[in-house]
N, C-alpha and C positions, 0 to 999 in steps of 0.2 A: 176426875171429879167424884167418881164412885168411891174411890179410896178415901177422899176427904169426908164425904157424907158418912161413910162407914166408921171412920175414926171418931167423928163428932158424936154420932149416935151411941157407939159403944162406950164412950166416956160418960154419957148421961144416964144410961139405964142400969138396972140391977142385974139383968140377965144378958150380958153382952154376947153370949154364944147363940142367942136366938135372933140376933139382928141380921137381916138379909137386905142387901141392896142390889137392885138390878137396873139395867139401863137399856132403853130402846132408842136407837138413833133413827130419826126420820129425816125428811128432806131439809126442813128448816128448823126443827125443834128436837132437842134431846130430852126424852122423858126419863126421869129417874124415879124408881119406886123404892121407898124405904118401908120395910116391914119390921115391926117390933111386936113383942108379946103384949097381950091386952093389959097386963098389969103395969107395963112401962109406957103406955100411950100418953099418960098425963105428963110424964117426965120429958118426953120428946116434944110435946105440943106446948106445955107450959101454961101459966095463967093467962087467959085471954089470947092464947096463941103467940105469946111473945117469943118463946124459944124457936118455934117453927118459923116465925117471921125473921128472926136473926139468922137462922140457917139458910133461908131463902135469900137474904141479903148477901151473905157470903157467896152463895152460888151465883148471884147476879154479878157480883164484882169479878169473879173468876170468869164467868161467861162473857163479860164485856171485853176482858183482856184477850180471850180466845176467839172473839167475834162469832159466838153461837148463842142460840136461845136455849134456855134450860127450864124445864118444868119439874117441880118436885111434888110427888104425891106421898102422903104418909098413911099407912094402913096397918091394921093389926094382922098377925099371923093367924091363919085358920088352923086350929089344932084339932 
């Protein structure tokens, strides 16, 4: 799933080399942290959060197939 989020994010942003995706697996939830540069935050989130919702919908579909819960957090890289 990390590779999927990384591929989607790198396709959306102007600075794909600054995209970082990390994952923390808990007992019942897999937390994925997507970090992009501050100039690309709007491209990943979209108007009224539509792109972020779409990414989360894709994650939900994949997680239902694999029978795990996934939480996606989007943050900007601290430079």
